[in-house]
Backbone of each chain as ProteinMPNN parsed JSONL, in Angstrom:
{"seq_chain_A": "QLVETGGGLVQAGGSLTLSCVGSGFMFRNYDMTWVRQAPGKGLEWVCVINGRGGSTQYADAVRGRFSISRDNSKNTLHLKMNSLRVEDTATYYCATANYATFEFWGQGILVAVSS", "coords_chain_A": {"N_chain_A": [[107.5, 98.895, 136.159], [110.244, 100.376, 134.308], [113.381, 101.934, 134.767], [115.663, 103.562, 132.849], [119.148, 104.456, 133.467], [122.278, 106.638, 133.234], [123.017, 107.297, 130.722], [124.73, 109.396, 127.929], [127.156, 111.666, 126.473], [129.925, 110.208, 124.993], [133.34, 109.501, 123.893], [134.725, 108.084, 121.155], [135.951, 104.878, 121.441], [135.891, 104.968, 124.218], [134.201, 104.156, 127.397], [131.174, 103.376, 128.855], [128.368, 102.748, 131.328], [125.343, 101.583, 131.631], [122.307, 101.506, 133.517], [119.567, 99.846, 134.729], [116.541, 100.004, 136.599], [114.22, 98.118, 137.961], [110.772, 97.85, 139.244], [107.667, 97.138, 140.809], [107.18, 94.397, 139.893], [108.218, 90.975, 139.934], [111.195, 91.368, 139.85], [113.43, 89.283, 139.567], [112.405, 86.94, 138.493], [112.222, 87.401, 135.918], [113.738, 87.214, 132.561], [116.001, 89.6, 131.26], [116.462, 92.064, 128.921], [118.421, 94.283, 126.501], [117.595, 96.713, 123.974], [118.294, 98.53, 121.36], [118.178, 101.573, 119.624], [119.075, 103.343, 116.642], [119.345, 106.749, 115.766], [116.634, 107.777, 113.945], [116.327, 105.14, 112.91], [115.602, 101.509, 112.877], [114.475, 99.106, 115.536], [116.967, 97.215, 117.17], [118.041, 94.307, 118.48], [120.117, 93.596, 121.488], [121.293, 92.269, 123.688], [120.952, 89.599, 125.988], [119.808, 88.405, 129.639], [119.457, 85.831, 131.724], [117.145, 85.003, 134.273], [118.339, 84.453, 136.958], [120.931, 85.332, 136.288], [123.001, 83.977, 135.068], [123.271, 83.153, 132.712], [124.002, 84.583, 129.48], [123.258, 86.181, 126.279], [124.489, 87.531, 123.303], [124.253, 90.038, 120.546], [125.983, 89.892, 117.355], [127.129, 92.161, 116.888], [127.693, 93.682, 119.215], [129.189, 91.761, 120.623], [131.854, 90.811, 122.791], [132.468, 93.501, 123.321], [130.482, 94.78, 125.093], [128.724, 93.977, 128.048], [126.282, 92.305, 129.786], [124.706, 92.353, 132.972], [123.311, 91.647, 136.233], [121.832, 92.522, 139.516], [119.958, 91.155, 141.399], [119.179, 91.86, 144.109], [118.923, 94.295, 144.103], [117.131, 94.906, 142.227], [118.176, 95.406, 139.75], [119.562, 96.072, 136.368], [122.257, 95.907, 134.363], [124.386, 97.325, 131.806], [127.447, 97.078, 130.467], [129.501, 98.872, 128.47], [131.994, 98.97, 126.356], [134.779, 99.899, 124.437], [133.689, 101.578, 122.764], [132.036, 102.719, 119.674], [131.112, 105.041, 116.971], [128.896, 104.02, 115.662], [127.489, 102.862, 117.448], [125.8, 104.726, 118.974], [122.938, 105.451, 119.795], [119.283, 105.305, 121.16], [118.898, 103.456, 124.187], [116.956, 100.77, 125.225], [115.803, 99.113, 128.131], [114.351, 95.955, 128.777], [111.721, 93.543, 129.808], [112.103, 90.135, 129.049], [110.894, 87.281, 126.996], [111.738, 84.611, 125.176], [110.933, 85.756, 121.982], [109.572, 87.847, 122.857], [108.982, 90.962, 124.24], [107.926, 92.332, 127.086], [107.613, 94.453, 128.939], [108.836, 97.891, 128.869], [111.458, 100.169, 129.288], [111.671, 103.656, 129.44], [113.799, 104.388, 127.844], [117.149, 105.413, 127.096], [119.637, 107.893, 125.805], [122.486, 107.152, 124.631], [125.427, 108.768, 123.149], [127.921, 108.832, 120.998], [130.829, 110.106, 119.992], [133.367, 110.984, 117.495]], "CA_chain_A": [[108.18, 100.063, 135.68], [111.638, 100.207, 134.26], [114.074, 103.116, 134.395], [117.335, 103.617, 132.672], [120.063, 105.687, 133.551], [123.657, 106.233, 132.787], [123.301, 107.585, 129.261], [125.439, 110.523, 127.714], [128.207, 111.675, 125.496], [131.249, 109.76, 125.141], [133.996, 109.643, 122.72], [134.812, 106.632, 120.473], [136.992, 104.064, 122.257], [135.567, 105.137, 125.489], [133.249, 102.964, 127.953], [129.881, 103.693, 129.587], [127.879, 101.648, 131.998], [123.823, 101.915, 131.725], [121.696, 100.78, 134.548], [117.804, 99.827, 134.637], [115.884, 99.691, 137.75], [112.673, 97.545, 137.95], [109.787, 98.166, 140.313], [106.227, 96.784, 140.45], [107.059, 93.192, 139.445], [109.07, 90.364, 140.545], [112.523, 91.313, 138.943], [114.363, 88.214, 139.626], [111.508, 86.09, 137.792], [112.162, 87.785, 134.712], [114.871, 87.43, 131.75], [115.954, 91.001, 130.822], [117.18, 92.346, 127.757], [118.553, 95.436, 126.249], [117.296, 96.585, 122.715], [118.802, 99.719, 121.016], [117.59, 102.176, 118.225], [120.019, 104.309, 116.013], [118.488, 107.938, 115.588], [115.832, 107.429, 112.608], [116.352, 103.835, 112.252], [114.578, 100.542, 113.553], [114.89, 98.514, 116.792], [117.962, 96.353, 117.18], [118.41, 93.577, 119.845], [121.695, 93.796, 121.764], [121.62, 91.025, 124.633], [119.896, 89.092, 127.138], [120.496, 87.879, 130.398], [118.381, 85.361, 132.363], [116.534, 85.599, 135.586], [119.359, 84.251, 137.48], [122.137, 86.031, 135.769], [123.808, 82.764, 134.922], [123.548, 83.012, 131.233], [123.713, 85.685, 128.861], [123.661, 86.285, 124.879], [124.792, 88.732, 122.655], [124.123, 90.278, 119.226], [127.165, 89.796, 116.974], [127.599, 93.553, 116.713], [128.418, 93.933, 120.413], [129.747, 90.712, 121.503], [133.247, 90.96, 122.899], [132.5, 94.87, 123.829], [129.49, 94.924, 125.766], [128.492, 92.949, 128.923], [125.228, 92.46, 130.492], [124.859, 91.79, 134.257], [122.021, 92.156, 136.881], [121.78, 92.445, 140.679], [118.437, 90.955, 141.662], [118.906, 92.146, 145.277], [118.557, 95.769, 143.861], [116.308, 94.783, 141.187], [118.927, 96.205, 138.654], [119.937, 95.561, 135.238], [123.433, 96.732, 133.786], [125.091, 97.231, 130.467], [128.925, 97.864, 130.494], [129.798, 99.177, 127.112], [133.651, 99.416, 126.308], [135.439, 100.128, 122.906], [132.339, 102.402, 122.042], [132.081, 103.301, 118.346], [130.255, 106.05, 116.72], [127.826, 103.348, 115.164], [126.955, 102.535, 118.788], [124.92, 105.793, 118.986], [121.336, 105.03, 119.946], [118.56, 105.272, 122.347], [119.109, 101.979, 124.635], [115.759, 100.424, 126.081], [115.7, 97.914, 128.85], [112.925, 95.361, 128.597], [111.7, 92.184, 130.067], [112.312, 89.304, 127.713], [110.617, 86.026, 127.08], [111.839, 84.313, 123.83], [111.14, 87.055, 121.267], [108.42, 88.664, 123.479], [109.34, 92.074, 125.12], [106.556, 92.899, 127.342], [107.729, 95.579, 129.397], [109.95, 98.685, 128.431], [111.766, 101.432, 129.968], [111.569, 104.88, 128.375], [114.845, 104.702, 126.841], [118.199, 106.53, 127.517], [120.465, 108.219, 124.724], [124.035, 107.063, 124.263], [126.025, 109.531, 121.89], [129.732, 108.281, 120.791], [131.501, 111.0, 118.886], [134.671, 110.576, 116.781]], "C_chain_A": [[109.559, 99.952, 135.662], [112.004, 101.569, 133.938], [115.592, 102.979, 134.127], [117.956, 104.774, 132.998], [121.551, 105.573, 133.104], [124.17, 106.804, 131.411], [124.192, 108.956, 129.171], [126.339, 110.451, 126.719], [129.4, 111.15, 125.8], [132.113, 109.691, 123.83], [134.531, 107.998, 122.208], [135.789, 106.218, 121.025], [136.737, 103.95, 123.655], [134.605, 103.863, 126.041], [132.035, 103.986, 128.781], [128.985, 102.592, 130.153], [126.126, 102.178, 132.238], [123.252, 100.982, 132.996], [120.029, 100.897, 134.275], [117.484, 99.175, 135.861], [114.643, 99.184, 137.53], [112.117, 97.834, 139.229], [108.492, 97.595, 139.905], [106.127, 95.263, 139.901], [107.956, 92.411, 140.063], [110.26, 90.149, 139.738], [113.008, 90.099, 138.526], [113.767, 86.962, 138.689], [111.736, 86.268, 136.256], [113.683, 87.782, 133.794], [114.75, 88.908, 131.459], [116.773, 91.189, 129.758], [117.361, 93.85, 127.455], [118.267, 95.577, 124.452], [117.774, 98.248, 122.385], [118.096, 100.398, 119.579], [118.349, 103.42, 117.883], [119.052, 105.558, 116.05], [118.016, 107.476, 113.945], [115.911, 106.31, 112.205], [115.495, 102.677, 113.179], [115.37, 100.092, 114.775], [116.12, 97.217, 116.374], [118.197, 95.539, 118.481], [119.733, 93.671, 120.116], [121.832, 92.658, 122.543], [120.726, 91.055, 125.602], [120.488, 88.509, 128.113], [119.045, 87.111, 131.26], [118.167, 85.342, 133.672], [117.753, 85.514, 136.766], [120.649, 84.955, 137.289], [123.246, 84.998, 135.481], [124.263, 82.563, 133.58], [122.898, 84.078, 130.383], [124.07, 85.394, 127.239], [123.728, 87.549, 124.094], [124.794, 89.122, 121.189], [125.737, 90.286, 118.645], [128.003, 91.258, 116.802], [128.381, 94.201, 118.07], [129.117, 93.121, 121.083], [131.406, 91.033, 121.632], [133.429, 92.284, 123.843], [131.652, 95.143, 124.774], [129.134, 93.52, 126.692], [127.449, 93.272, 129.671], [125.364, 91.764, 131.913], [123.584, 92.417, 135.128], [122.365, 91.779, 138.469], [120.306, 92.487, 141.36], [118.135, 91.549, 143.082], [118.474, 93.571, 145.408], [117.602, 96.085, 142.734], [116.964, 95.807, 140.015], [119.532, 95.621, 137.581], [121.349, 96.552, 134.793], [123.921, 96.326, 132.449], [126.338, 97.862, 130.589], [129.058, 97.791, 129.042], [131.258, 99.72, 126.872], [133.745, 99.31, 124.789], [134.265, 101.006, 121.976], [132.8, 102.714, 120.506], [131.006, 104.069, 117.963], [128.951, 105.259, 116.293], [127.072, 102.774, 116.479], [125.815, 103.657, 119.512], [123.663, 105.539, 118.882], [120.806, 105.494, 121.288], [118.614, 103.656, 122.882], [117.712, 101.891, 125.407], [116.348, 99.169, 126.768], [114.415, 97.264, 128.615], [112.921, 94.183, 129.431], [111.67, 91.198, 128.841], [111.568, 87.618, 128.167], [110.468, 85.537, 125.683], [111.859, 85.732, 123.023], [110.004, 88.027, 122.074], [109.028, 89.659, 124.667], [108.369, 92.672, 125.538], [106.756, 94.417, 127.93], [108.945, 96.457, 129.317], [110.075, 99.765, 129.454], [111.813, 102.558, 129.063], [112.688, 105.224, 127.499], [115.91, 105.619, 127.364], [119.226, 106.626, 126.119], [121.957, 107.949, 124.932], [124.58, 107.582, 122.792], [127.448, 109.285, 121.871], [129.948, 109.271, 119.7], [132.76, 110.444, 118.556], [135.549, 111.489, 117.135]], "O_chain_A": [[110.183, 99.55, 136.645], [111.38, 102.307, 133.176], [116.468, 102.495, 134.843], [117.479, 105.902, 132.87], [121.99, 104.514, 132.654], [125.339, 106.814, 131.027], [124.385, 109.595, 130.205], [126.461, 109.418, 126.06], [129.988, 111.539, 126.809], [131.547, 109.831, 122.746], [134.642, 107.006, 122.928], [136.692, 107.028, 121.231], [137.222, 103.032, 124.316], [134.311, 102.866, 125.382], [132.19, 105.144, 129.171], [128.847, 101.558, 129.499], [125.838, 103.103, 132.998], [123.752, 99.908, 133.33], [119.433, 101.832, 133.741], [117.941, 98.089, 136.215], [113.898, 99.874, 136.834], [112.823, 98.046, 140.215], [108.211, 97.561, 138.707], [105.033, 94.895, 139.474], [108.662, 93.025, 140.863], [110.467, 89.135, 139.072], [113.054, 89.787, 137.337], [114.527, 86.118, 138.211], [111.462, 85.373, 135.456], [114.677, 88.304, 134.299], [113.651, 89.459, 131.403], [117.789, 90.503, 129.643], [116.623, 94.664, 128.01], [118.663, 94.686, 123.7], [117.555, 99.104, 123.242], [117.596, 99.735, 118.671], [118.338, 104.41, 118.615], [117.896, 105.314, 116.396], [118.724, 107.015, 113.05], [115.586, 106.172, 111.026], [114.796, 103.048, 114.123], [116.506, 100.463, 115.073], [116.039, 96.475, 115.395], [118.538, 96.139, 119.5], [120.546, 93.815, 119.203], [122.624, 91.859, 122.043], [119.989, 91.946, 126.024], [121.595, 88.017, 127.894], [117.938, 87.633, 131.393], [119.125, 85.715, 134.349], [118.028, 86.525, 137.411], [121.389, 85.108, 138.26], [124.412, 85.318, 135.714], [125.304, 81.994, 133.254], [121.722, 84.44, 130.432], [124.94, 84.59, 126.904], [122.992, 88.506, 124.33], [125.482, 88.354, 120.518], [126.645, 90.646, 119.395], [129.215, 91.387, 116.63], [129.347, 94.965, 118.05], [129.708, 93.507, 122.092], [132.079, 91.438, 120.684], [134.192, 92.334, 124.808], [132.136, 95.971, 125.544], [129.211, 92.36, 126.287], [127.449, 94.354, 130.259], [126.037, 90.741, 132.039], [122.981, 93.44, 134.804], [123.106, 90.822, 138.692], [119.677, 93.475, 141.739], [116.952, 91.764, 143.345], [117.88, 94.056, 146.371], [117.312, 97.22, 142.355], [116.377, 96.764, 139.511], [120.102, 94.555, 137.817], [121.363, 97.776, 134.925], [123.873, 95.169, 132.033], [126.402, 99.074, 130.798], [128.764, 96.767, 128.426], [131.578, 100.859, 127.213], [132.93, 98.74, 124.064], [134.114, 100.994, 120.754], [133.989, 102.942, 120.281], [129.931, 103.872, 118.529], [127.888, 105.821, 116.557], [125.982, 102.223, 116.319], [125.113, 103.351, 120.475], [123.222, 105.385, 117.743], [121.459, 105.919, 122.242], [118.401, 102.732, 122.096], [117.353, 102.817, 126.134], [117.13, 98.375, 126.246], [113.44, 97.935, 128.276], [114.007, 93.745, 129.81], [111.216, 91.547, 127.751], [111.669, 87.002, 129.228], [109.486, 85.809, 124.993], [112.614, 86.658, 123.319], [109.752, 89.094, 121.514], [109.448, 89.264, 125.754], [107.769, 93.478, 124.827], [106.167, 95.394, 127.469], [110.034, 95.973, 129.626], [109.214, 100.187, 130.226], [112.009, 102.329, 127.869], [112.657, 106.087, 126.622], [115.566, 106.575, 128.059], [119.544, 105.623, 125.481], [122.557, 108.832, 125.545], [124.338, 107.098, 121.686], [128.11, 109.597, 122.861], [129.318, 109.248, 118.643], [133.243, 109.526, 119.218], [136.705, 111.429, 116.715]]}, "seq_chain_B": "QSALAQPASVSGSPGQSITISCIGTSSDVGGYNYVSWYQQHPGKAPRLIVFDVSKRPSGIASRFSGSKSGNTASLTISGLQTEDEADYYCSSFTSRSSFSVFGSGTKVTVL", "coords_chain_B": {"N_chain_B": [[123.023, 89.131, 112.302], [120.576, 89.482, 109.479], [117.791, 91.708, 109.416], [114.647, 90.935, 109.756], [112.215, 90.786, 107.006], [110.265, 93.724, 106.198], [107.526, 95.649, 104.85], [108.332, 99.104, 104.069], [106.165, 100.999, 104.233], [102.767, 101.45, 104.822], [99.637, 102.42, 104.177], [96.421, 103.503, 104.955], [92.96, 104.23, 104.792], [90.587, 105.651, 107.358], [89.023, 103.211, 109.263], [89.294, 101.092, 107.344], [91.133, 97.925, 106.709], [94.273, 96.93, 107.137], [97.218, 95.095, 106.223], [100.291, 94.141, 107.406], [103.287, 92.701, 106.596], [105.897, 90.243, 107.441], [108.764, 88.881, 106.625], [110.869, 86.206, 107.374], [112.877, 83.319, 107.822], [113.162, 79.811, 108.086], [114.815, 79.493, 110.289], [113.951, 81.071, 111.845], [111.297, 82.963, 112.085], [109.84, 80.931, 110.641], [110.496, 78.762, 112.105], [109.492, 78.823, 114.714], [106.793, 79.486, 116.995], [107.118, 81.96, 118.061], [106.897, 84.828, 117.633], [106.305, 88.279, 117.662], [104.788, 91.413, 117.919], [105.277, 95.15, 117.74], [104.334, 98.363, 118.584], [105.101, 101.61, 117.942], [105.125, 104.813, 118.677], [106.157, 108.195, 117.411], [109.06, 109.286, 119.452], [108.548, 107.693, 121.528], [108.534, 104.78, 123.849], [108.654, 101.327, 122.39], [105.799, 99.434, 122.118], [104.318, 96.577, 123.242], [101.926, 94.628, 121.376], [101.22, 92.075, 119.832], [101.827, 88.715, 120.91], [103.548, 85.619, 120.657], [102.879, 84.881, 117.914], [99.958, 85.2, 117.633], [98.694, 85.905, 120.006], [97.19, 88.388, 122.103], [98.299, 91.136, 124.506], [96.996, 92.04, 127.503], [94.737, 94.698, 127.572], [95.356, 95.453, 125.03], [93.735, 96.329, 122.05], [91.206, 94.506, 120.254], [91.162, 94.821, 117.531], [93.781, 94.832, 116.479], [95.727, 91.951, 115.082], [97.38, 88.787, 114.694], [99.1, 86.503, 112.657], [100.53, 83.528, 111.104], [102.203, 82.053, 108.358], [104.171, 79.63, 107.116], [107.117, 81.028, 106.454], [106.366, 83.668, 106.925], [105.066, 86.15, 108.715], [102.177, 88.012, 109.839], [100.72, 91.014, 110.552], [97.403, 92.27, 111.227], [95.583, 95.179, 111.187], [92.566, 95.921, 111.722], [89.412, 97.872, 110.985], [90.831, 100.433, 110.887], [92.258, 103.274, 112.898], [93.021, 106.749, 113.664], [94.867, 106.981, 115.549], [96.274, 104.829, 115.233], [98.52, 105.253, 113.612], [101.627, 104.761, 113.274], [104.983, 103.674, 113.706], [105.647, 100.127, 113.279], [107.144, 97.121, 114.27], [107.833, 93.681, 113.68], [109.124, 90.846, 115.455], [111.093, 88.112, 116.419], [112.151, 84.961, 117.952], [115.254, 83.319, 117.251], [117.273, 80.895, 115.963], [119.623, 81.107, 115.3], [122.946, 82.899, 115.775], [121.956, 84.912, 117.363], [119.672, 85.781, 119.698], [117.388, 87.037, 119.229], [115.551, 88.762, 116.54], [114.783, 91.719, 114.862], [112.327, 92.854, 112.723], [112.411, 95.28, 109.922], [110.917, 97.39, 110.037], [107.772, 99.057, 109.883], [106.307, 101.878, 108.75], [103.057, 103.129, 109.229], [100.364, 104.729, 107.722], [97.767, 106.707, 108.365], [95.369, 107.767, 106.398]], "CA_chain_B": [[122.037, 88.708, 111.284], [119.776, 90.317, 108.944], [116.585, 91.957, 110.05], [113.326, 90.456, 109.174], [111.809, 92.062, 105.949], [108.823, 94.355, 106.436], [107.476, 96.894, 103.839], [108.9, 100.204, 104.644], [105.159, 101.781, 104.554], [101.709, 100.723, 104.344], [98.631, 103.233, 104.649], [94.818, 103.092, 104.906], [91.915, 105.347, 105.473], [90.148, 105.351, 108.838], [87.8, 102.255, 109.176], [89.784, 100.377, 106.532], [91.842, 97.229, 107.349], [95.497, 97.028, 106.429], [98.06, 93.963, 106.772], [102.114, 94.109, 107.468], [104.028, 91.344, 106.277], [107.252, 90.141, 107.956], [109.258, 87.827, 106.157], [111.941, 85.647, 107.652], [113.3, 82.295, 107.278], [113.042, 78.672, 108.697], [115.701, 79.739, 111.52], [113.516, 82.374, 112.995], [109.659, 83.029, 111.928], [109.028, 79.814, 110.061], [110.807, 77.617, 112.775], [109.202, 79.038, 116.153], [105.663, 80.309, 117.221], [107.592, 83.017, 119.097], [106.813, 86.056, 116.825], [105.562, 89.566, 118.398], [104.78, 92.656, 117.032], [105.29, 96.106, 118.647], [103.823, 99.552, 118.125], [106.088, 102.654, 118.435], [104.943, 106.264, 118.502], [107.586, 108.879, 117.834], [109.613, 109.854, 120.906], [108.035, 106.889, 122.66], [109.237, 103.402, 123.641], [107.813, 100.386, 121.68], [104.762, 98.752, 123.032], [103.957, 94.998, 122.582], [100.565, 94.449, 120.698], [100.914, 90.854, 119.688], [102.921, 87.907, 121.167], [103.32, 83.99, 120.201], [102.067, 84.936, 116.631], [98.537, 85.846, 117.526], [98.134, 86.366, 121.351], [97.364, 89.875, 122.564], [98.47, 91.589, 126.002], [95.799, 92.74, 128.202], [94.396, 96.064, 127.075], [95.387, 95.595, 123.528], [92.471, 96.231, 121.19], [91.185, 93.327, 119.568], [91.415, 95.146, 116.079], [95.065, 94.084, 116.259], [95.612, 90.454, 115.122], [98.632, 88.207, 114.176], [99.019, 85.28, 112.004], [101.751, 83.155, 110.247], [102.316, 80.907, 107.396], [105.653, 79.46, 106.725], [108.3, 81.958, 106.772], [105.893, 84.855, 106.929], [104.169, 86.535, 109.761], [101.483, 89.071, 109.342], [99.925, 91.821, 111.377], [96.433, 93.136, 110.254], [94.911, 96.2, 111.949], [91.079, 96.19, 111.279], [89.037, 99.135, 111.489], [91.834, 101.471, 111.158], [91.864, 104.428, 113.507], [93.969, 107.709, 113.589], [95.987, 106.998, 116.649], [97.017, 103.627, 114.837], [99.479, 105.782, 112.713], [102.8, 104.587, 114.205], [105.806, 102.422, 113.349], [105.429, 98.78, 113.59], [108.189, 96.255, 114.319], [107.873, 92.193, 114.396], [110.446, 90.376, 116.24], [111.189, 86.536, 116.211], [112.993, 84.149, 118.301], [116.15, 82.782, 116.163], [118.271, 79.602, 116.305], [121.142, 81.517, 114.794], [123.683, 83.341, 116.903], [121.761, 85.962, 118.185], [118.804, 85.386, 120.518], [116.129, 87.601, 118.863], [115.84, 89.448, 115.619], [113.555, 92.275, 114.615], [112.098, 93.509, 111.434], [112.996, 96.381, 109.362], [109.922, 98.408, 110.657], [106.928, 99.566, 108.694], [105.415, 103.169, 108.887], [101.655, 103.025, 108.895], [100.194, 106.233, 107.87], [96.126, 106.914, 108.264], [95.07, 108.938, 105.348]], "C_chain_B": [[121.329, 89.811, 110.728], [118.533, 90.482, 109.545], [115.565, 91.473, 109.22], [112.758, 91.568, 108.044], [110.436, 92.388, 106.021], [108.706, 95.459, 105.278], [107.738, 98.058, 104.55], [107.538, 101.136, 105.015], [103.959, 101.081, 104.033], [100.69, 101.995, 104.925], [97.203, 102.535, 104.223], [94.054, 104.349, 105.468], [91.108, 104.654, 106.604], [88.873, 104.249, 108.5], [88.294, 100.989, 108.262], [90.626, 99.2, 107.206], [93.167, 97.323, 106.335], [96.182, 95.481, 107.014], [99.495, 94.242, 106.495], [102.718, 92.807, 107.438], [105.522, 91.406, 107.18], [107.917, 88.753, 107.867], [110.656, 87.228, 106.771], [112.341, 84.228, 107.13], [113.017, 81.1, 108.21], [113.738, 78.608, 109.91], [114.993, 80.657, 112.35], [111.869, 82.19, 112.729], [109.273, 81.645, 111.654], [109.425, 78.47, 111.271], [110.061, 77.659, 114.405], [107.803, 79.803, 116.025], [106.067, 81.482, 118.231], [107.896, 84.349, 118.239], [105.958, 87.218, 117.561], [105.673, 90.502, 117.433], [104.604, 93.811, 118.249], [104.89, 97.34, 117.716], [104.707, 100.766, 118.622], [105.79, 103.955, 118.035], [105.996, 107.249, 118.442], [107.958, 109.661, 119.228], [109.082, 108.79, 121.913], [108.613, 105.554, 122.604], [108.067, 102.376, 122.923], [106.784, 99.847, 122.799], [104.293, 97.293, 122.488], [102.324, 95.014, 122.49], [100.297, 92.967, 120.531], [102.167, 90.106, 120.046], [102.451, 86.361, 120.788], [102.501, 83.91, 119.192], [100.785, 85.587, 116.911], [97.829, 86.134, 118.703], [98.259, 88.305, 121.399], [97.239, 89.797, 124.108], [97.103, 91.827, 126.34], [95.771, 94.067, 127.925], [94.686, 96.414, 125.71], [94.116, 95.435, 122.704], [92.325, 95.16, 120.475], [91.08, 93.716, 117.974], [92.771, 94.67, 115.521], [94.89, 92.306, 116.326], [96.859, 90.097, 114.297], [98.271, 86.929, 113.591], [100.376, 84.841, 111.6], [101.592, 82.025, 109.409], [103.655, 80.639, 106.896], [106.621, 80.377, 107.172], [107.743, 83.412, 107.114], [104.808, 85.056, 107.82], [103.384, 87.654, 109.266], [100.791, 89.825, 110.706], [98.816, 92.818, 110.757], [95.964, 93.98, 111.452], [93.616, 96.23, 111.114], [90.276, 97.256, 111.973], [90.16, 100.135, 111.843], [91.61, 102.787, 111.745], [93.132, 105.339, 113.572], [95.158, 107.505, 114.71], [96.678, 105.367, 116.248], [98.418, 103.932, 113.806], [100.924, 105.728, 113.726], [103.62, 103.713, 113.392], [105.487, 101.197, 113.959], [106.3, 97.782, 113.246], [107.758, 94.707, 114.614], [109.141, 91.885, 114.974], [110.273, 88.541, 116.221], [112.358, 86.053, 116.972], [113.677, 83.497, 117.049], [116.796, 81.809, 116.714], [119.43, 80.066, 116.009], [121.91, 82.282, 115.934], [123.088, 84.163, 117.876], [120.382, 85.349, 118.893], [117.325, 85.856, 119.924], [116.508, 88.449, 117.644], [114.414, 90.182, 115.472], [113.369, 92.612, 113.3], [112.57, 94.938, 111.312], [112.231, 97.592, 109.894], [108.842, 98.801, 109.596], [106.132, 100.683, 109.569], [104.012, 103.129, 108.333], [101.055, 104.388, 109.026], [98.42, 106.198, 107.607], [95.877, 107.981, 107.544], [94.034, 109.772, 105.66]], "O_chain_B": [[121.35, 90.926, 111.248], [118.079, 89.542, 110.196], [115.637, 91.609, 107.999], [112.817, 92.795, 108.128], [109.534, 91.555, 105.932], [109.694, 96.059, 104.856], [107.368, 98.071, 105.724], [107.643, 101.948, 105.934], [103.979, 100.306, 103.077], [100.94, 102.5, 106.02], [96.928, 101.552, 103.535], [94.412, 105.182, 106.3], [90.981, 103.44, 106.763], [87.981, 104.435, 107.672], [87.724, 99.912, 108.433], [90.889, 99.443, 108.384], [93.161, 97.662, 105.151], [95.757, 94.871, 107.995], [99.842, 94.567, 105.36], [102.557, 91.956, 108.313], [106.098, 92.447, 107.498], [107.777, 87.796, 108.629], [111.627, 87.958, 106.572], [112.103, 84.005, 105.943], [112.559, 81.469, 109.292], [113.388, 77.724, 110.693], [115.405, 80.987, 113.462], [111.293, 81.224, 113.23], [108.41, 81.135, 112.369], [108.782, 77.421, 111.314], [110.084, 76.683, 115.155], [107.625, 80.624, 115.124], [105.299, 81.841, 119.123], [109.024, 84.842, 118.194], [104.867, 86.891, 118.029], [106.375, 90.509, 116.421], [104.048, 93.623, 119.331], [105.035, 97.392, 116.494], [104.979, 100.788, 119.823], [106.235, 104.276, 116.933], [106.799, 107.242, 119.374], [107.25, 110.44, 119.867], [109.193, 109.037, 123.114], [109.127, 105.126, 121.57], [106.858, 102.608, 122.921], [106.94, 99.847, 124.02], [103.954, 97.087, 121.323], [101.6, 95.367, 123.421], [99.255, 92.522, 121.012], [103.294, 90.49, 119.731], [101.285, 85.99, 120.657], [101.526, 83.159, 119.215], [100.587, 86.644, 116.311], [96.661, 86.521, 118.695], [99.059, 89.116, 120.931], [96.589, 89.026, 124.814], [96.182, 91.807, 125.523], [96.837, 94.672, 128.034], [94.345, 97.494, 125.227], [93.511, 94.364, 122.742], [93.357, 94.73, 119.959], [90.903, 92.777, 117.198], [92.921, 94.215, 114.387], [94.282, 91.601, 117.131], [97.336, 90.827, 113.428], [97.269, 86.312, 113.953], [101.326, 85.617, 111.703], [100.873, 81.084, 109.746], [104.221, 81.51, 106.235], [106.888, 80.423, 108.373], [108.515, 84.275, 107.531], [103.787, 84.368, 107.809], [103.829, 88.285, 108.307], [100.422, 89.21, 111.706], [99.046, 93.806, 110.059], [95.964, 93.511, 112.59], [93.639, 96.541, 109.923], [90.356, 97.537, 113.169], [90.33, 100.567, 112.983], [90.79, 103.505, 111.172], [94.237, 104.797, 113.542], [96.293, 107.95, 114.537], [97.516, 104.85, 116.986], [99.161, 103.061, 113.355], [101.18, 106.478, 114.668], [103.122, 103.052, 112.481], [105.066, 101.182, 115.116], [106.365, 97.448, 112.063], [107.344, 94.459, 115.746], [110.106, 92.647, 114.946], [109.211, 87.968, 115.979], [113.463, 86.561, 116.781], [113.052, 83.17, 116.04], [116.936, 81.787, 117.937], [120.399, 79.449, 116.45], [121.407, 82.238, 117.056], [123.502, 84.223, 119.034], [120.089, 84.233, 118.465], [116.299, 85.199, 120.102], [117.66, 88.88, 117.596], [113.312, 89.709, 115.748], [114.406, 92.67, 112.64], [112.998, 95.644, 112.225], [112.798, 98.651, 110.161], [109.187, 98.826, 108.414], [105.544, 100.536, 110.641], [103.805, 103.099, 107.12], [101.124, 105.094, 110.032], [97.958, 105.628, 106.618], [96.128, 109.107, 107.972], [93.738, 110.699, 104.906]]}, "name": "protein", "num_of_chains": 2, "seq": "QLVETGGGLVQAGGSLTLSCVGSGFMFRNYDMTWVRQAPGKGLEWVCVINGRGGSTQYADAVRGRFSISRDNSKNTLHLKMNSLRVEDTATYYCATANYATFEFWGQGILVAVSSQSALAQPASVSGSPGQSITISCIGTSSDVGGYNYVSWYQQHPGKAPRLIVFDVSKRPSGIASRFSGSKSGNTASLTISGLQTEDEADYYCSSFTSRSSFSVFGSGTKVTVL"}
């Protein structure tokens, strides 16, 4: 099970940190990813981190503004979002990742960025 | 990176078969056997239904099948059921600056 927290309303230019707690599986053995979905739009891959936390990759749209990290001792994934833009408004999902396979998903958390 | 191309909508009657295409490039769909498909009902999280082009996770009905030819992947739903009405997305590993790219999504309507 994956449960996201930390969403909400923030002004453009502001920051927000999302968290995702995993349970029921060996969290440290899985690469983890964030995927977002703007209201009424399709899925968009955001970023990924490997199991040990030493390797990360980002989509062009968020590189330099977002930072993914994890704490395996707490089975927790984080997404630090800085310099938020109106177009970052979306439901953010955490998921396990294996190349393009996202097997287990959280329920999603809404981030709304106002102008 | 641009999304993989999917038809905006596909429809069929119960019991019929439908196929959804997912068109990419040699840098993603055509270059790797890491294509997956997701089903998403309104207000719900996506659910993995096909991975590695044609494999099904445990618990996924056999009426869902995947394939690939060149730069185009396909999802076929055989024996369409009313509960199959949902949005469907493909995804592929990519060698470009991103790690993964999703398709634009297809709304399946059961008539």
